[in-house]
VOGU-3710 file (C-alpha; in Angstrom, 3 decimals, decimal comma):
1> xxxxxxxxxx> 9,092/18,766/-19,072  6,407/16,079/-18,932  7,211/14,814/-22,431  10,543/13,580/-21,138  8,911/11,194/-18,692  9,237/7,561/-19,797  6,010/5,905/-20,804  4,190/9,210/-20,431  0,670/9,773/-21,681  -1,673/12,685/-21,147
11> xxxxxxxxxx> -3,437/10,800/-18,350  -0,189/9,760/-16,673  1,233/13,264/-16,872  -1,851/14,606/-15,104  -1,530/11,924/-12,429  2,133/12,773/-11,983  1,324/16,469/-11,608  -1,591/15,796/-9,259  0,492/13,609/-6,947  3,403/16,053/-7,091
21> xxxxxxxxxx> 1,199/18,945/-5,958  -0,289/16,849/-3,161  3,124/15,736/-1,945  4,466/19,273/-2,126  1,582/20,601/-0,033  2,091/17,911/2,623  5,854/18,493/2,658  5,468/22,267/3,037  3,000/21,809/5,899  5,262/19,378/7,746
31> xxxxxxxxxx> 8,339/21,559/7,260  6,373/24,546/8,553  5,386/22,586/11,674  8,938/21,352/12,301  10,324/24,874/11,871  7,868/26,113/14,478  8,930/23,385/16,914  12,611/24,131/16,389  12,495/27,941/16,255  9,070/29,040/17,491
41> xxxxxxxxxx> 9,940/29,213/21,200  13,031/31,395/20,732  12,772/35,127/21,284  12,880/35,902/17,557  10,550/33,061/16,615  8,064/33,845/19,342  7,900/37,456/18,291  7,584/36,539/14,612  4,727/34,063/15,021  2,743/36,324/17,320
51> xxxxxxxxxx> 3,166/39,278/14,960  1,905/37,191/12,060  -1,029/35,999/14,156  -1,900/39,515/15,293  -1,914/40,786/11,703  -4,744/38,431/10,694  -8,461/39,049/11,130  -9,021/36,317/13,717  -5,734/37,148/15,406  -7,092/40,576/16,249
61> xxxxxxxxxx> -9,770/38,844/18,302  -7,277/36,708/20,257  -3,805/36,524/18,735  -2,499/34,073/21,351  -5,346/31,672/20,662  -5,211/32,067/16,877  -1,452/31,464/16,693  -1,536/27,620/17,114  -4,422/27,397/14,662  -2,791/29,270/11,790
71> xxxxxxxxxx> 0,648/27,745/12,520  -0,253/24,106/13,166  -3,911/23,268/12,538  -4,717/25,029/9,277  -1,528/23,934/7,418  -2,039/20,321/8,501  -5,751/20,153/7,653  -5,257/22,105/4,419  -2,518/19,780/3,193  -4,546/16,710/4,202
81> xxxxxxxxxx> -7,569/18,054/2,294  -5,365/18,643/-0,769  -3,960/15,122/-0,473  -7,473/13,655/-0,249  -8,364/15,443/-3,468  -5,148/15,102/-5,485  -3,570/11,766/-4,556  -4,625/9,238/-7,181  -3,915/5,625/-7,930  -1,031/5,048/-10,334
91> xxxxxxxxxx> -1,443/1,343/-11,052  -1,312/2,025/-14,792  1,790/4,219/-14,702  4,605/2,151/-16,126  8,058/3,522/-15,318  8,233/6,895/-13,691  5,862/5,928/-10,884  8,949/4,725/-9,018  10,640/8,082/-9,162  8,687/9,422/-6,229
101> xxxxxxxxxx> 5,823/11,586/-7,493  4,061/8,675/-9,175  3,578/6,937/-5,845  0,291/7,686/-4,097  2,034/8,642/-0,868  4,612/11,156/0,277  7,047/8,532/1,552  7,950/6,303/-1,468  11,556/6,214/-2,644  13,079/8,936/-0,449
111> xxxxxxxxxx> 11,350/7,459/2,575  12,802/3,981/2,077  16,213/5,388/1,259  16,107/7,080/4,657  15,131/3,771/6,303  17,982/1,977/4,518  20,470/4,660/5,573  19,340/4,547/9,212  19,594/0,746/9,200  23,210/0,923/8,041
121> xxxxxxxxxx> 24,057/3,594/10,635  22,449/1,609/13,452  24,222/-1,564/12,381  27,600/0,174/12,164  27,071/1,537/15,693  25,904/-1,920/16,851  22,615/-0,481/18,088  19,529/-2,732/18,126  17,143/0,118/17,394  14,201/0,222/15,031
131> xxxxxxxxxx> 14,484/2,710/12,147  11,176/4,243/13,174  12,592/4,851/16,627  15,502/6,716/15,066  13,126/8,675/12,825  11,016/9,553/15,877  14,176/10,636/17,660  15,200/12,906/14,786  11,805/14,389/13,895  9,956/14,324/17,224
141> xxxxxxxxxx> 12,349/14,345/20,169  15,005/16,675/18,758  12,574/19,418/17,578  10,737/19,271/20,902  14,065/19,413/22,757  14,899/22,542/20,778  11,518/24,000/21,727  12,196/23,238/25,403  15,644/24,820/25,345  14,468/27,950/23,517
151> xxxxxxxxxx> 11,460/28,384/25,797  13,568/28,128/28,948  16,263/30,442/27,545  13,653/33,041/26,575  12,155/33,242/30,060  15,314/32,986/32,157  16,583/36,253/33,625  19,771/36,680/35,728  17,968/38,359/38,626  15,127/35,830/38,885
161> xxxxxxxxxx> 14,528/34,035/42,154  14,851/30,260/42,415  11,091/29,992/42,764  10,471/31,867/39,519  13,153/29,897/37,688  11,565/26,597/38,717  8,181/28,004/37,702  9,377/28,926/34,206  11,152/25,598/33,722  8,009/23,783/34,820
171> xxxxxxxxxx> 5,851/25,771/32,386  8,318/25,006/29,574  7,962/21,272/30,213  4,190/21,721/30,225  4,387/23,383/26,802  6,526/20,528/25,474  3,965/18,010/26,715  1,231/19,954/24,937  3,267/20,307/21,732  4,068/16,615/21,684
181> xxxxxxxxxx> 0,346/15,832/21,556  -0,546/18,545/19,067  0,569/16,862/15,820  2,482/13,629/16,364  0,127/12,026/18,863  -2,997/10,903/16,955  -1,923/11,198/13,312  0,203/7,978/13,292  -2,721/5,953/14,713  -5,376/7,413/12,407
191> xxxxxxxxxx> -5,906/4,205/10,453  -7,948/5,780/7,673  -5,889/8,965/7,446  -4,510/9,991/4,066  -1,087/10,977/5,437  -0,212/7,546/6,853  -2,307/5,311/4,614  0,647/3,522/3,003  2,724/3,122/6,155  2,738/-0,183/8,050
201> xxxxxxxxxx> 0,589/0,405/11,149  2,829/-1,727/13,363  5,678/0,672/12,520  3,959/4,051/12,325  2,635/3,426/15,830  6,222/3,878/17,026  5,870/7,622/16,392  2,720/7,606/18,534  4,595/5,781/21,305  7,462/8,271/21,230
211> xxxxxxxxxx> 5,102/11,229/21,241  3,080/9,815/24,123  6,192/8,972/26,110  7,552/12,500/25,696  4,179/13,946/26,719  4,040/11,763/29,848  7,601/12,512/30,970  7,238/16,250/30,341  3,863/16,369/32,125  5,258/14,550/35,171
221> xxxxxxxxxx> 8,239/16,936/35,374  5,828/19,864/34,987  3,674/18,654/37,881  6,521/17,614/40,170  8,240/20,992/39,725  5,093/22,869/40,747  4,599/20,590/43,772  8,233/21,230/44,733  7,587/24,981/44,548  4,519/24,759/46,751
231> xxxxxxxxxx> 6,265/22,510/49,260  9,645/24,183/49,600  10,113/27,415/47,641  6,999/29,488/48,294  7,408/32,090/51,016  5,083/30,421/53,478  5,412/28,850/56,892  3,317/25,817/55,939  3,192/23,295/53,166  0,887/24,600/50,421
241> xxxxxxxxxx> 0,573/21,393/48,396  -2,838/20,363/49,702  -4,227/23,907/49,482  -3,002/24,324/45,886  -4,256/20,953/44,671  -7,579/20,399/46,428  -10,275/23,114/46,551  -11,967/23,957/49,820  -15,438/22,623/50,511  -17,037/26,019/49,786
251> xxxxxxxxxx> -15,671/25,870/46,239  -17,708/22,699/45,695  -20,925/23,773/47,429  -21,246/27,465/46,576  -21,494/28,609/42,947  -20,357/32,085/44,008  -17,190/30,684/45,540  -16,750/28,316/42,600  -16,515/31,287/40,210  -13,956/33,103/42,335
261> xxxxxxxxxx> -10,345/33,422/41,203  -9,028/31,528/44,232  -11,233/28,494/43,654  -10,704/28,444/39,902  -6,919/28,453/40,244  -7,102/25,418/42,553  -9,528/23,634/40,203  -7,015/24,232/37,400  -4,309/22,529/39,470  -6,612/19,646/40,373
271> xxxxxxxxxx> -7,486/19,118/36,712  -3,766/19,000/35,908  -3,178/16,434/38,663  -6,005/14,212/37,395  -4,759/14,529/33,806  -1,257/13,519/34,907  -2,585/10,492/36,784  -4,573/9,406/33,732  -1,687/9,644/31,286  0,770/7,973/33,685
281> xxxxxxxxxx> -1,606/5,028/34,079  -2,003/4,999/30,286  1,766/4,846/29,930  2,075/1,953/32,383  -0,618/-0,056/30,617  1,083/0,652/27,271  4,234/-1,272/28,139  5,145/-3,788/25,454  4,432/-6,956/27,425  0,944/-5,692/28,328
291> xxxxxxxxxx> 0,252/-4,712/24,711  1,465/-8,103/23,514  -0,157/-10,444/26,031  -2,966/-8,391/27,576  -4,129/-6,434/24,556  -7,765/-6,256/25,679  -6,696/-4,668/28,975  -4,423/-2,230/27,144  -7,226/-1,341/24,713  -9,908/-0,810/27,374
301> xxxxxxxxxx> -7,647/1,373/29,504  -6,926/3,508/26,435  -10,623/3,831/25,587  -11,495/4,824/29,163  -8,598/7,010/30,281  -7,651/8,563/26,930  -10,752/10,780/26,543  -10,795/11,408/30,306  -7,203/12,680/30,255  -8,071/14,840/27,247
311> xxxxxxxxxx> -10,937/16,527/29,108  -8,820/17,164/32,201  -6,022/18,647/30,080  -8,456/21,012/28,357  -9,672/22,162/31,773  -6,102/22,560/33,011  -4,834/24,825/30,215  -7,023/27,521/28,704  -5,686/27,119/25,149  -5,050/23,371/25,316
321> xxxxxxxxxx> -7,968/22,581/22,992  -6,445/24,844/20,338  -3,047/23,156/20,505  -4,636/19,699/20,415  -6,917/20,608/17,511  -4,535/19,391/14,732  -4,587/15,811/15,999  -8,220/15,819/17,129  -9,672/17,310/13,949  -7,537/15,189/11,626
331> xxxxxxxxxx> -8,501/12,066/13,556  -12,239/12,800/13,545  -12,361/13,997/9,914  -10,554/10,849/8,745  -12,389/8,279/10,865  -15,949/9,533/11,361  -17,061/8,784/7,749  -15,719/5,238/8,072  -17,397/4,749/11,455  -20,724/5,936/10,038
341> xxxxxxxxxx> -20,379/3,573/7,076  -19,737/0,526/9,259  -22,373/1,429/11,848  -24,959/1,529/9,050  -23,584/-1,629/7,460  -23,664/-3,578/10,728  -27,158/-2,278/11,481  -28,446/-3,440/8,105  -26,477/-6,663/7,705  -25,583/-7,757/11,218
351> xxxxxxxxxx> -22,628/-9,936/10,236  -20,204/-10,883/7,497  -21,179/-13,999/5,546  -18,640/-16,729/6,318  -18,424/-19,423/3,644  -15,921/-22,057/4,794  -13,183/-22,922/7,253  -10,249/-25,297/6,727  -8,297/-26,863/9,572  -4,594/-26,641/8,691
361> xxxxxxxxxx> -3,325/-27,802/12,079  -0,613/-30,430/12,055  -0,393/-33,357/14,453  3,216/-32,927/15,494  4,371/-32,119/19,047  5,101/-28,505/18,176  1,861/-27,838/16,273  -0,610/-25,101/17,132  -4,093/-24,441/15,814  -3,959/-23,114/12,248
371> xxxxxxxxxx> -7,036/-22,251/10,206  -8,061/-20,786/6,850  -11,325/-18,827/6,924  -13,138/-17,606/3,801  -15,879/-14,987/3,606  -17,864/-13,396/0,819  -17,128/-9,895/-0,517  -19,099/-7,571/-2,753  -17,826/-6,556/-6,187  -16,703/-3,055/-5,226
381> xxxxxxxxxx> -14,704/-4,412/-2,301  -12,991/-7,008/-4,504  -11,975/-4,312/-6,968  -10,732/-2,044/-4,176  -8,513/-4,777/-2,749  -4,725/-4,434/-2,995  -2,230/-7,148/-1,999  -1,096/-6,955/1,607  -4,201/-5,216/2,929  -5,756/-6,197/6,249
391> xxxxxxxxxx> -9,197/-6,210/7,842  -10,128/-5,883/11,505  -12,366/-8,618/12,836  -14,379/-8,772/16,063  -16,644/-11,357/17,701  -19,639/-9,909/19,591  -20,088/-11,836/22,794  -16,444/-12,859/22,922  -14,675/-9,540/22,519  -15,737/-6,117/21,354
401> xxxxxxxxxx> -12,148/-5,365/20,352  -11,207/-5,654/16,674  -8,059/-7,540/15,676  -6,188/-7,190/12,342  -5,834/-10,044/9,851  -4,157/-10,101/6,443  -6,574/-10,746/3,559  -6,056/-12,533/0,245  -8,434/-13,180/-2,630  -9,389/-16,761/-3,395
411> xxxxxxxxxx> -11,724/-18,319/-5,935  -14,190/-20,722/-4,362  -15,509/-23,970/-5,807  -18,557/-22,038/-7,057  -16,322/-19,760/-9,178  -16,931/-16,743/-6,949  -14,113/-14,650/-5,528  -13,929/-14,653/-1,742  -11,745/-13,223/0,959  -9,284/-15,522/2,712
421> xxxxxxxxxx> -7,817/-15,163/6,206  -5,144/-17,573/7,457  -4,524/-17,335/11,187  -2,841/-19,236/13,984  -4,704/-19,654/17,265  -2,160/-18,300/19,740  -3,785/-15,494/21,714  -7,072/-15,312/23,591  -8,996/-13,823/20,680  -7,722/-16,177/17,974
431> xxxxxxxxxx> -8,356/-19,170/20,246  -11,922/-17,978/20,823  -12,380/-17,490/17,077  -11,026/-20,973/16,364  -13,302/-22,554/18,992  -16,343/-20,776/17,585  -15,509/-21,912/14,060  -14,949/-25,504/15,164  -18,262/-25,412/17,009  -19,992/-24,153/13,861
441> xxxxxxxxxx> -18,344/-26,899/11,813  -19,605/-29,521/14,263  -23,145/-28,153/13,977  -22,944/-28,170/10,181  -21,920/-31,841/10,203  -25,175/-32,672/11,990  -27,270/-30,960/9,287  -27,765/-32,436/5,861  -28,396/-29,123/4,111  -26,350/-26,408/5,826
451> xxxxxxxxxx> -27,717/-23,736/3,487  -31,202/-24,265/4,877  -30,009/-23,970/8,463  -27,863/-20,833/8,730  -25,691/-20,539/11,818  -26,003/-17,880/14,473  -22,319/-16,950/14,491  -21,886/-13,185/14,197  -18,650/-11,675/12,917  -18,020/-7,948/12,452
461> xxxxxxxxxx> -15,378/-6,805/10,003  -14,074/-3,467/8,761  -11,286/-2,415/6,433  -9,287/-2,267/4,397  -6,211/-1,203/6,344  -2,474/-1,300/5,771  -0,439/-1,286/2,582  -1,784/0,043/-0,674  1,565/0,330/-2,439  2,923/-3,220/-2,297
471> xxxxxxxxxx> 2,790/-3,610/-6,076  4,541/-0,267/-6,555  7,245/-1,248/-4,082  8,014/-4,453/-6,012  7,778/-2,949/-9,491  10,240/-0,234/-8,519  12,975/-2,868/-8,379  14,419/-5,318/-10,874  15,045/-8,109/-8,391  13,430/-8,687/-5,000
481> xxxxxxxxxx> 13,983/-11,133/-2,166  10,922/-12,181/-0,149  11,512/-13,924/3,179  8,469/-15,223/5,063  8,172/-17,148/8,289  5,148/-19,430/8,758  1,904/-17,487/8,303  4,090/-14,513/7,360  3,599/-15,747/3,790  0,055/-14,311/3,762
491> xxxxxxxxxx> 0,906/-10,689/2,780  2,656/-11,959/-0,369  0,231/-14,540/-1,789  -2,012/-12,181/-3,727  1,020/-10,026/-4,487  2,726/-12,900/-6,352  -0,368/-13,594/-8,449  -0,859/-9,907/-9,193  2,723/-9,613/-10,421  2,159/-12,699/-12,520
501> xxxxxxxxxx> -0,989/-11,253/-14,071  0,792/-8,033/-15,027  3,822/-9,832/-16,549  6,067/-7,728/-14,322  9,727/-7,907/-15,336  10,887/-8,113/-11,712  12,716/-11,293/-10,656  11,252/-12,675/-7,432  13,175/-14,954/-5,053  10,915/-16,331/-2,317
511> xxxxxxxxxx> 12,250/-18,094/0,778  9,479/-19,508/2,939  10,435/-20,906/6,353  7,595/-23,102/7,595  6,992/-26,194/9,730  3,268/-26,740/8,989  2,875/-29,222/6,142  -0,851/-28,640/5,734  -0,235/-24,908/5,421  2,311/-25,619/2,674
521> xxxxxxxxxx> -0,203/-27,901/0,975  -3,004/-25,339/1,191  -0,902/-22,408/-0,029  0,507/-24,389/-2,916  -2,900/-25,643/-4,080  -4,517/-22,210/-3,986  -1,645/-19,904/-4,909  1,880/-21,137/-5,671  0,781/-23,771/-8,162  -0,708/-20,990/-10,313
531> xxxxxxxxxx> 2,818/-19,870/-11,118  3,362/-23,146/-13,002  0,349/-22,837/-15,288  0,392/-19,237/-16,413  1,963/-17,518/-19,388  5,199/-16,001/-18,050  7,080/-15,592/-21,307  7,306/-11,833/-20,777  7,838/-11,836/-17,023  10,752/-12,177/-14,654
541> xxxxxxxxxx> 12,069/-15,346/-13,042  10,357/-16,799/-9,969  12,465/-18,788/-7,510  10,595/-20,492/-4,643  12,518/-22,137/-1,811  10,716/-23,893/1,021  12,646/-24,374/4,268  10,947/-27,102/6,314  11,730/-26,638/10,024  9,469/-29,325/11,451
551> xxxxxxxxxx> 11,302/-31,382/14,088  9,118/-34,399/13,436  7,578/-34,237/9,946  4,253/-35,998/9,606  2,779/-37,752/6,624  0,581/-35,740/4,315  -3,139/-35,947/5,043  -6,199/-34,402/3,511  -7,307/-30,960/4,646  -10,623/-30,895/6,458
561> xxxxxxxxxx> -12,773/-28,124/4,966  -16,264/-27,354/6,259  -18,828/-25,194/4,517  -20,449/-22,493/6,630  -23,668/-20,634/6,045  -24,807/-17,768/8,207  -27,232/-14,904/7,879  -24,584/-12,341/7,085  -24,007/-10,231/3,994  -20,919/-9,930/1,780
571> xxxxxxxxxx> -18,241/-7,766/3,300  -18,382/-4,170/2,046  -15,327/-1,938/2,407  -15,678/1,817/2,638  -14,622/2,769/-0,890  -13,251/6,267/-0,261  -10,473/5,038/2,023  -8,678/3,782/-1,094  -6,811/5,684/-3,767  -9,074/6,494/-6,685
581> xxxxxxxxxx> -8,061/6,507/-10,358  -8,583/10,243/-10,922  -9,297/13,517/-9,161  -12,990/13,525/-10,042  -13,431/10,313/-8,075  -11,758/11,966/-5,062  -14,118/14,942/-4,918  -16,653/13,359/-2,569  -13,894/12,126/-0,249  -12,257/15,566/-0,155
591> xxxxxxxxxx> -15,610/17,282/0,440  -16,440/15,008/3,380  -12,993/15,418/4,959  -12,924/19,198/4,480  -16,453/19,624/5,814  -15,660/17,704/8,978  -12,226/19,238/9,534  -13,042/22,900/9,004  -16,502/22,813/10,580  -14,826/21,264/13,620
601> xxxxxxxxxx> -12,227/24,037/13,565  -15,026/26,603/13,410  -16,804/25,002/16,387  -13,656/24,924/18,513  -12,806/28,548/17,705  -16,327/29,890/18,298  -16,655/28,158/21,640  -13,184/29,362/22,615  -13,783/33,051/21,902  -17,556/33,328/22,548
611> xxxxxxxxxx> -18,612/30,732/25,094  -15,589/30,040/27,298  -15,653/31,853/30,620  -12,391/32,257/32,506  -14,290/32,145/35,800  -16,137/28,923/34,942  -13,659/26,166/34,214  -16,211/23,719/32,847  -17,054/26,060/29,940  -13,688/25,179/28,380
621> xxxxxxxxxx> -15,111/21,706/27,681  -18,100/22,896/25,676  -16,256/23,093/22,369  -14,860/19,550/22,435  -18,126/18,111/23,792  -20,120/19,726/20,990  -17,539/18,631/18,419  -18,238/14,901/18,883  -21,993/14,795/18,074  -21,693/17,550/15,482
631> xxxxxxxxxx> -19,013/15,542/13,639  -21,366/12,577/13,296  -24,206/14,880/12,238  -22,134/16,774/9,669  -20,526/13,539/8,485  -23,926/11,913/7,960  -25,236/14,927/6,042  -22,201/15,271/3,779  -22,063/11,529/3,118  -25,749/11,508/2,201
641> xxxxxxxxxx> -25,452/14,545/-0,063  -22,322/13,338/-1,852  -23,862/9,879/-2,264  -26,953/11,389/-3,884  -24,816/13,518/-6,180  -22,676/10,533/-7,171  -25,791/8,603/-8,103  -27,196/11,423/-10,234  -24,118/12,855/-11,930  -22,536/10,267/-14,162
651> xxxxxxxxxx> -18,939/11,493/-14,130  -18,836/11,334/-10,319  -20,105/7,797/-10,200  -17,711/5,271/-8,750  -15,522/3,902/-11,521  -14,618/0,232/-11,257  -11,057/0,413/-12,464  -8,248/-2,051/-12,332  -10,807/-4,829/-12,748  -9,068/-8,098/-13,350
661> xxxxxxxxxx> -10,343/-11,524/-14,172  -9,638/-12,892/-10,725  -11,334/-16,108/-11,666  -8,397/-16,831/-13,982  -5,799/-15,589/-11,530  -7,189/-17,559/-8,595  -8,148/-20,680/-10,550  -7,677/-23,702/-8,348  -5,628/-26,634/-9,586  -4,878/-29,840/-7,768
671> xxxxxxxxxx> -6,451/-31,091/-4,573  -3,567/-32,405/-2,523  0,060/-31,541/-2,014  2,823/-32,583/0,358  6,504/-31,975/0,880  7,267/-35,001/-1,264  5,070/-33,490/-4,001  6,981/-30,214/-3,679  10,243/-32,100/-4,190  8,726/-34,003/-7,131
681> xxxxxxxxxx> 7,846/-30,781/-8,927  11,354/-29,506/-8,208  12,906/-32,556/-9,864  10,699/-32,480/-12,967  12,379/-31,094/-16,108  11,144/-27,732/-17,255  10,126/-29,217/-20,608  7,568/-31,408/-18,871  5,980/-28,517/-17,103  6,030/-26,272/-20,126
691> xxxxxxxxxx> 3,641/-28,659/-21,858  0,843/-26,912/-20,015  1,220/-23,990/-22,401  3,418/-23,064/-25,296  5,568/-20,621/-23,314  8,644/-21,550/-21,311  8,058/-21,883/-17,572  10,477/-19,786/-15,564  9,609/-20,937/-12,035  12,264/-22,742/-10,035
701> xxxxxxxxxx> 11,384/-24,720/-6,925  13,507/-26,235/-4,198  12,895/-27,696/-0,761  15,417/-27,715/2,075  15,381/-29,148/5,574  16,175/-27,029/8,623  16,173/-23,345/9,450  18,417/-21,255/7,172  20,740/-18,474/8,267  19,646/-14,961/7,363
711> xxxxxxxxxx> 23,120/-14,074/6,128  23,207/-17,037/3,728  19,779/-16,148/2,279  20,776/-12,553/1,553  24,206/-13,506/0,248  22,774/-16,141/-2,095  20,244/-13,626/-3,397  22,948/-11,081/-4,217  25,064/-13,756/-5,922  22,139/-14,634/-8,199
721> xxxxxxxxxx> 21,433/-10,984/-8,994  23,400/-9,307/-11,742  25,484/-6,338/-10,677  23,804/-2,984/-11,158  20,220/-4,270/-10,791  17,958/-2,466/-8,338  17,308/-4,841/-5,430  14,967/-4,860/-2,440  14,098/-7,196/0,412  10,598/-7,948/1,704
731> xxxxxxxxxx> 10,286/-9,776/5,010  7,369/-10,805/7,210  7,360/-13,049/10,235  8,439/-13,106/13,874  10,357/-10,092/15,128  13,555/-12,136/15,454  13,410/-13,160/11,784  12,801/-9,576/10,684  15,716/-8,263/12,734  18,048/-11,020/11,489
741> xxxxxxxxxx> 17,244/-10,234/7,845  17,688/-6,494/8,403  21,030/-7,141/10,073  22,146/-9,377/7,212  21,206/-6,701/4,660  23,083/-4,038/6,592  26,226/-6,206/6,533  26,247/-6,365/2,729  28,414/-4,047/0,712  25,441/-2,668/-1,204
751> xxxxxxxxxx> 24,854/1,017/-1,747  21,078/0,833/-1,593  18,878/-2,191/-0,871  15,738/-1,171/1,080  13,949/-3,548/3,445  10,143/-3,556/3,419  9,206/-5,251/6,668  5,992/-6,600/8,148  5,500/-7,913/11,678  2,491/-9,184/13,576
761> xx> 3,357/-7,396/16,822  2,384/-3,822/17,737
//
């Protein structure tokens, strides 16, 4: 079987098998969860799942409590632990990596085929709907709708009173709200989670938004229905709403009354009311315009009300903590090790060492602040870097909130490899960052030897986040179209050089729409010019088209670059958040994740069955409150132990694989460039450029004025591509550009041409 795989070796066959097992385990777990959502609330499904739960050892203790754990939590955590152990990096796998199992994620080819299919369906129906919204509709809303219908149908009886019917319908909506938060709620926003590591965060968050919206709507219906019962349907001469929602004074002042059934039932209702208020406010502050323009407000409300709503929900429903355990335990097990790493790093180092900043702002009437910031990185972090990855940066004193930035690798004038961030000062945070950098540059100009007078600017950084499969996505196709708008070129700079280094056979057609001449000059000097002076005799064709959209082009001027020197240390990424080259390098990561996940499961279960008191509502919080400090304690212990073992056992030691001579790849040539220079290179004969080396240069350049039409870009690309070649489109830029390109692709008569999109808006 394995011998038939193209380019197969013993090592590659093992990687293929390892990834296949990991993907199979994740797929089985997800199918099991979806089947439960679709069928579990029906009469047959309900009976089946409870019988299975009751037949187990822990189910005999409390089969109703054990049922969500063995149906939802254990399959999810078990598959995630297997993925942490078995998913390996396949950078060296040549051909069959694109068939699905070679990719280090469970989404790869089938996933993008589904996105392409949904795009074509949406376009044919003339619906302006994101593919992730459609996926959320199919795999979140529809299964939960089935659960709601089955739950209501199971409890409805012909002879039931109106009051009881409303009660059962209300409880069904409450169950849907709880189910919506059990799996789909936190997993899409677990940045360091293995299951969503290769998904674009700005897109996977759509699943989180759908799940949260369903939970909010269902919770509101649940609460309103109960209030309607108390106000109008209960057999009472007075309105019972206040009595059912707010405990009497004796319930607050007397512990004996507090433990009574009457007081506890009212406290349960009050907790539900407070939880509903919290999540409704969360929903209002999560509206798109608040997320886009008041992100700090959105973030702070989430940090404050999110945990508060969680505590109230656990007090409201006895088994709520068990149903929420899949999301909570996966989130903590994935993130706690990274948090510990960066807390220790910031405590020891204090800041990232910034090395230089370049002002790329133009002087035209439509210009905005544009800057290129470089920072130092340690060797392990450089080797762990993959094109398209991002870091999150924060400025203590300005904002405690971290903001994502795309990173590229750049060789400095001292022949050291550094990280590069190109950003435009548009929002409050980026403007503050730009002002701080300009202030530092002004101080440096007043000092003769900046190295002897380090600045006091403190910058915190963590990562890497985002794509780890960009190279795989390109190499899976024979011809790709890359469309970038402005700073949207940043995810593809290191990608182009990496493809060049590997002599990838893929033809690349780049269309860059930009109005900032200094940005064009900077990018060409540091990146695009390398395509002219590298051996490409065994690689595909590169076609680079610049579309200048400046309304009033300015003359080329030199780029102002200032050297910075602060007390920080080179940026150090947490190594185990990246795919490792083999299973033995994943052992420590899998041990840490499994220890946190299953010890947390043990804590929640023990506190549920041994400590919780039905007559003392606050005891339901003990499990989740103990889980938080214990996770940091267990995480610290397991990280320390695995680190010691890695340092003493040679075959567990971190292997620096995929090391490339980035000094050669990032070698800087030329010091100035303008649009006229771009046109000059375009007009030069290929023989003149090929004199740099003995191999023919296969890079074509062109420069056009004005903004192009998306349809013409896609059509021209297909005309240049031979029939039968596997094609793909990569696009990054403003949301309007992304949507226009996706629409143009959907209009083409092409069976399969996936779109890999990046946007800068969440």
